[in-house]
C-alpha positions in Angstrom: 13.8 -12.6 -21.7 14.4 -11.0 -25.2 13.2 -7.5 -25.3 12.4 -7.4 -21.6 13.4 -4.2 -20.0 14.6 -3.8 -16.4 12.5 -1.7 -14.1 13.9 0.0 -10.9 12.5 2.1 -8.1 14.2 5.6 -8.0 11.9 7.7 -5.9 9.6 7.2 -2.9 6.8 9.6 -1.6 4.8 8.5 1.6 2.1 10.0 3.7 1.4 7.6 6.7 0.3 7.6 10.2 3.9 6.9 11.3 5.5 9.5 9.1 5.2 11.8 6.1 8.0 11.7 3.5 10.4 8.7 2.8 12.6 9.5 5.6 9.9 9.9 8.1 8.3 6.6 7.1 11.6 4.7 7.7 12.2 6.6 11.0 8.6 5.4 12.0 9.5 1.8 11.2 12.6 2.0 13.1 10.8 3.4 16.1 8.8 0.0 16.4 5.8 1.7 17.8 2.1 1.7 16.7 0.3 4.9 15.5 -3.0 3.5 16.2 -5.2 5.6 18.6 -8.7 6.8 19.4 -10.5 7.9 16.4 -10.8 11.7 16.4 -12.3 12.6 13.0 -16.0 12.0 13.9 -18.1 10.5 16.7 -17.6 6.7 16.6 -20.0 6.0 19.4 -22.5 4.3 17.2 -19.9 1.6 16.2 -18.3 -1.3 18.0 -14.8 0.0 17.0 -13.5 3.5 18.2 -9.9 3.4 17.0 -8.0 4.1 13.8 -4.6 5.1 12.4 -4.9 8.7 11.5 -2.2 10.8 9.6 -1.4 13.5 12.2 0.8 15.9 10.5 -0.6 16.4 6.9 -1.2 20.1 6.1 -2.2 20.4 2.3 -0.9 23.9 2.0 2.5 23.0 3.1 2.8 21.2 -0.2 0.2 22.7 -2.6 -0.9 26.2 -3.5 -3.9 27.2 -1.5 -6.2 27.3 -4.5 -5.0 23.9 -5.8 -5.4 22.4 -2.2 -9.0 23.7 -2.0 -9.9 22.0 -5.4 -8.8 18.6 -4.1 -10.4 16.5 -1.4 -8.1 14.6 1.1 -7.8 11.6 -1.2 -6.7 13.9 -4.1 -4.4 15.8 -2.0 -2.7 12.5 -0.7 -2.3 11.4 -4.3 -0.8 14.5 -5.7 1.4 15.3 -2.7 2.9 11.8 -2.5 3.6 11.9 -6.2 5.3 15.2 -5.8 7.4 13.8 -2.9 8.4 10.8 -5.0 9.5 12.8 -8.0 11.5 15.1 -5.8 13.1 12.1 -4.1 13.9 10.7 -7.6 15.4 14.2 -8.5 13.3 13.8 -11.7 12.1 17.0 -13.5 9.3 15.6 -15.8 9.4 19.0 -17.8 12.7 17.7 -19.2 11.3 14.4 -20.0 9.3 13.1 -23.0 6.1 13.3 -21.2 4.3 10.9 -23.5 6.5 8.4 -22.1 5.7 9.2 -18.5 2.6 7.8 -17.0 0.6 7.4 -13.8 -1.1 4.3 -12.2 -2.7 4.4 -8.9 -4.8 2.1 -6.7 -7.6 2.9 -4.2 -10.4 0.9 -2.6 -12.8 3.7 -2.0 -11.5 6.8 -3.8 -13.2 10.0 -2.8 -16.2 8.4 -1.2 -15.3 9.9 2.2 -15.5 13.4 0.7 -18.9 12.4 -0.9 -20.1 11.6 2.5 -19.4 15.0 3.8 -21.1 16.6 0.7 -24.1 14.5 1.1 -24.5 15.9 4.6 -24.3 19.4 3.2 -26.9 18.5 0.5 -29.4 17.1 3.1 -29.0 20.0 5.4 -28.9 22.9 2.9 -29.7 21.7 -0.6 -27.8 21.4 -3.8 -26.4 24.8 -3.7 -24.3 23.9 -0.7 -22.6 21.1 -2.5 -19.0 21.6 -3.7 -19.2 21.9 -7.6 -15.9 19.9 -7.6 -17.7 16.8 -6.1 -18.3 15.0 -9.3 -14.5 15.4 -10.1 -13.4 14.2 -6.7 -15.4 11.2 -5.8 -14.3 8.8 -8.6 -11.1 6.7 -8.1 -9.5 7.8 -11.3 -9.2 11.3 -9.8 -6.0 10.0 -8.2 -3.9 9.1 -11.4 -5.7 11.8 -13.5 -4.8 14.6 -11.0 -1.3 13.4 -10.9 -1.1 13.5 -14.8 -2.6 17.0 -14.8 -0.3 18.2 -11.9 2.9 17.1 -13.7 1.8 17.3 -17.4 2.4 13.7 -18.1 0.3 11.9 -20.8 1.7 8.4 -20.8 -0.3 5.3 -19.6 -2.8 6.2 -16.9 -5.2 4.3 -14.8 -6.5 3.9 -11.2 -7.7 0.4 -10.2 -10.1 -0.2 -7.4 -9.2 -3.7 -6.5 -9.8 -3.3 -2.7 -6.8 -3.8 -0.4 -4.6 -5.1 -3.2 -5.0 -1.8 -5.2 -1.6 -0.3 -4.5 0.2 -3.5 -5.4 -1.6 -3.9 -8.5 -0.9 -0.4 -9.6 2.8 -0.9 -9.1 2.7 -4.2 -10.9 0.8 -2.8 -13.9 3.2 0.2 -14.1 6.1 -2.3 -13.9 4.8 -4.0 -17.0 4.3 -0.7 -18.9 7.9 0.0 -18.6 9.1 -3.5 -19.0 7.1 -3.9 -22.2 8.3 -0.5 -23.6 5.1 1.5 -23.4 6.6 4.0 -21.0 10.1 4.9 -19.6 9.0 6.4 -16.2 5.9 5.6 -14.2 4.5 7.4 -11.2 2.5 4.7 -9.2 1.2 3.6 -5.9 -1.9 4.0 -3.8 -3.9 6.5 -1.8 -6.8 6.2 0.6 -8.8 8.5 2.9 -11.6 6.4 4.2 -12.0 7.9 7.8 -15.6 9.0 7.3 -18.7 7.6 9.3 -20.4 5.7 6.6 -17.1 4.2 5.2 -16.0 3.4 8.7 -19.4 2.0 9.7 -19.6 -0.2 6.7 -16.7 -2.2 7.8 -18.0 -2.1 11.5 -21.2 -3.6 10.4 -19.5 -6.8 9.0 -17.3 -7.0 12.2 -14.0 -6.8 10.2 -12.3 -4.3 12.6 -10.7 -4.6 15.9 -12.6 -3.6 19.1 -9.6 -3.4 21.3 -10.7 0.2 22.1 -9.1 0.2 25.6 -5.6 -0.6 24.2 -5.4 1.0 20.7 -1.7 0.7 20.2 -1.9 -3.1 20.5 -5.1 -3.6 18.6 -3.5 -4.4 15.2 -1.6 -7.6 15.9 -0.9 -9.8 12.8 -0.5 -13.4 13.4 -1.2 -13.2 17.1 -3.7 -15.5 18.7 -5.5 -12.7 20.2 -6.1 -10.6 17.0 -9.8 -9.6 16.5 -9.7 -7.7 13.3 -8.0 -4.9 11.3 -7.6 -1.2 12.2 -8.6 1.2 9.5 -5.9 3.6 8.5 -5.4 6.3 5.9 -2.5 7.6 3.8 -0.7 7.2 0.4 2.6 5.9 -0.9 3.9 6.6 -4.5 6.9 5.2 -6.2 8.7 6.5 -9.2 9.7 3.6 -11.5 12.1 3.9 -14.3 13.8 1.8 -17.1 17.1 0.7 -15.6 19.5 2.0 -18.1 18.1 5.5 -18.2 18.1 5.5 -14.4 21.8 4.6 -14.4 22.6 7.0 -17.2 21.3 10.0 -15.2 22.9 8.9 -12.0 19.7 8.1 -10.1 19.7 6.6 -6.7 18.3 3.1 -7.0 16.4 1.6 -4.2 15.3 -1.7 -5.7 14.5 -3.6 -8.8 11.0 -4.8 -9.6 11.5 -8.3 -10.6 8.1 -10.0 -10.9 4.4 -9.5 -10.4 1.5 -12.0 -10.1 -2.3 -11.5 -9.6 -5.1 -14.1 -9.3 -8.6 -14.3 -7.8 -9.9 -16.7 -5.3 -13.4 -17.0 -7.1 -14.7 -17.9 -3.7 -16.3 -15.2 -1.4 -16.4 -11.3 -1.3 -15.0 -11.1 2.2 -13.5 -14.5 3.2 -10.2 -15.8 1.6 -10.3 -19.2 0.0 -9.6 -21.6 2.9 -6.9 -23.7 1.1 -4.9 -20.6 0.2 -4.3 -22.0 -3.3 -5.0 -19.0 -5.3 -3.0 -16.7 -3.0 -0.1 -19.3 -3.5 -0.6 -19.2 -7.3 -0.2 -15.3 -7.3 3.1 -15.7 -5.5 4.2 -18.4 -8.0 3.3 -16.2 -10.8 5.4 -13.4 -9.4 8.3 -15.8 -8.9 8.0 -17.2 -12.4 7.8 -13.5 -13.8 11.1 -12.8 -11.9 12.8 -16.1 -13.1 13.4 -16.9 -9.5 13.1 -20.1 -7.5 11.4 -19.9 -4.1 14.6 -20.5 -2.0 15.9 -17.2 -3.5 13.5 -15.2 -1.6 15.1 -13.7 1.6 12.2 -12.0 3.3 8.4 -11.7 2.9 6.3 -8.5 3.8 3.0 -10.2 4.5 -0.4 -8.7 3.9 -0.9 -9.6 7.6 -4.2 -7.8 8.1 -4.6 -8.9 11.8 -8.0 -10.6 10.9 -9.0 -14.1 12.1 -9.2 -15.6 8.6 -6.5 -13.8 6.6 -3.4 -14.4 8.8 -3.6 -18.3 8.9 -4.6 -18.5 5.2 -1.7 -16.4 4.1 0.5 -18.5 6.3 -0.8 -21.6 4.5 -0.2 -20.0 1.1 3.4 -19.2 2.0 4.0 -22.8 3.1 2.6 -24.2 -0.2 5.0 -22.1 -2.3 8.1 -22.2 -0.2 7.9 -25.6 1.5 10.7 -26.0 4.0 12.2 -22.7 3.1 9.1 -21.0 4.6 10.4 -21.8 8.1 13.9 -20.4 7.3 12.6 -17.2 5.8 11.8 -14.1 7.8 8.2 -13.0 7.4 6.6 -9.9 8.9 3.5 -8.0 8.8 3.8 -4.3 9.3 0.1 -3.2 9.6 0.5 -3.1 13.4 2.4 0.1 12.9 0.0 2.1 10.6 -3.2 0.2 10.5 -4.8 -1.0 7.2 -5.0 1.8 4.7 -7.0 -0.4 2.3 -5.9 0.4 -1.2 -2.8 2.3 -0.2 -1.4 -0.5 2.1 0.4 -2.4 -0.7 2.0 0.7 -2.0 3.2 1.5 1.6 4.5 -1.9 2.0 6.3 -1.9 -1.3 8.1 1.4 -0.1 9.1 -0.4 3.0 10.3 -3.4 1.2 12.6 -1.1 -1.0 13.8 0.8 2.1 14.5 -2.6 3.8 16.8 -3.6 0.9 18.4 -0.2 1.1 19.1 -0.1 4.9 19.5 -3.9 5.4 17.1 -4.1 8.2 13.9 -6.1 8.4 10.9 -4.5 10.2 9.2 -6.6 12.9 5.7 -7.6 13.4 4.9 -5.5 16.4 2.3 -6.5 18.9 3.1 -10.3 18.2 3.2 -11.7 21.7 1.5 -15.1 21.3 1.4 -16.6 17.8 -1.7 -18.3 16.5 -0.9 -22.0 16.5 -1.8 -22.0 12.7 0.8 -19.2 12.3 4.1 -20.8 13.0 6.6 -19.1 10.7 9.4 -16.7 11.7 7.4 -13.5 11.8 10.3 -11.3 13.3 8.2 -10.7 16.5 8.4 -7.3 18.2 11.9 -6.2 17.3 13.4 -5.7 13.8 16.5 -7.4 12.5 19.6 -6.4 10.8 19.9 -8.5 7.6 21.1 -8.2 4.2 18.7 -10.0 1.8 18.9 -9.8 -1.9 15.3 -10.4 -3.0 11.9 -9.8 -1.1 8.3 -10.6 -1.7 5.3 -8.3 -0.8 1.9 -9.8 -0.7 -1.5 -8.0 -0.9 -5.0 -9.6 -0.6 -8.4 -8.0 -0.8 -12.1 -8.2 -0.9 -13.6 -10.1 -3.9 -10.7 -12.7 -3.4 -8.1 -10.6 -5.2 -4.4 -11.7 -4.6 -1.4 -9.8 -5.7 2.3 -10.2 -5.2 5.4 -8.4 -6.1 9.0 -9.5 -6.1 11.7 -6.8 -5.6 15.4 -7.2 -5.3 18.6 -5.3 -4.6 20.5 -4.1 -7.6 24.0 -5.3 -7.9 
């Protein structure tokens, strides 16, 4: 523990299908209703799935100057605006900080590929002269953290990872380490995703990963339920401001939670299917607990990856049982993707924000749409209705294509 610095969450920015801004995200969670509906962005008739979780209320020019908004695609806009919201929530003016000690780390599965699709259509129809000159600057994943750095003039540690559906969690975990190990004092971190475009959507439809409950969209994402049939694609962003604890206290910052530990492993098994024995997912959780210097019984709640896919949910349940043994049955576990679908690389960051807010508000979100649990999913998943509860330590899991497993431990600050 010598030399290890404490890291806390002091700001939350959110752009999600259930609400934009920190307060709207939490209000959406408390409503206990799904935002999944018919896909409206393009004609989905060629595909088996016709549903998605769209952000309905995001107007870029409400948050950015018109010229700046035009230079960013939806992915870039989500990134910069969520970061701005987080900094405003933290009441942190980076112009007054040592900006070499302020950095940005983000995660995304697909980056600006949705915008690239749109521009490809223009190229095929009208030639190169019709293509946005900013395309090369928008399509790569690093546009997320780099645009944040440019927007706020921060030159500390900077990266964007592309580790599929664990990207947002990994970004927060890596940012946590930057502050803990004294490479930065403040990190702007999270995930952003804007994948609702025909080729992106279709690529997941081809591998039959998404739900086809087209006649009942609001009940289509149903983690741990025996009738689940795949995930529902979503979009959005969540950004957290992390700070070194002493400086946060000294400036009178509101502290939502402390980041205690982080773990990441790989299944080394398959690009789309989780390792059946759950052993590497369990090892990521154990790494996070060891990093936090906590025993399994000290975890009071788990926000599960809970993707609503046939393979992931029982495998995650198995991994939780391996780590927590008998405590697994006494500990509330919920999957919140039933609310807002699966925003791929942004999901882990959205769920980290929900965990921080759950600690603050002393209320655990439910697993909505869970009416008949799978026999292999036999834990306390807080079905249908949330639960008032004061817990001190929470775990957030994220798992992604390629066998990536990531876990964060967060706690209340005494």
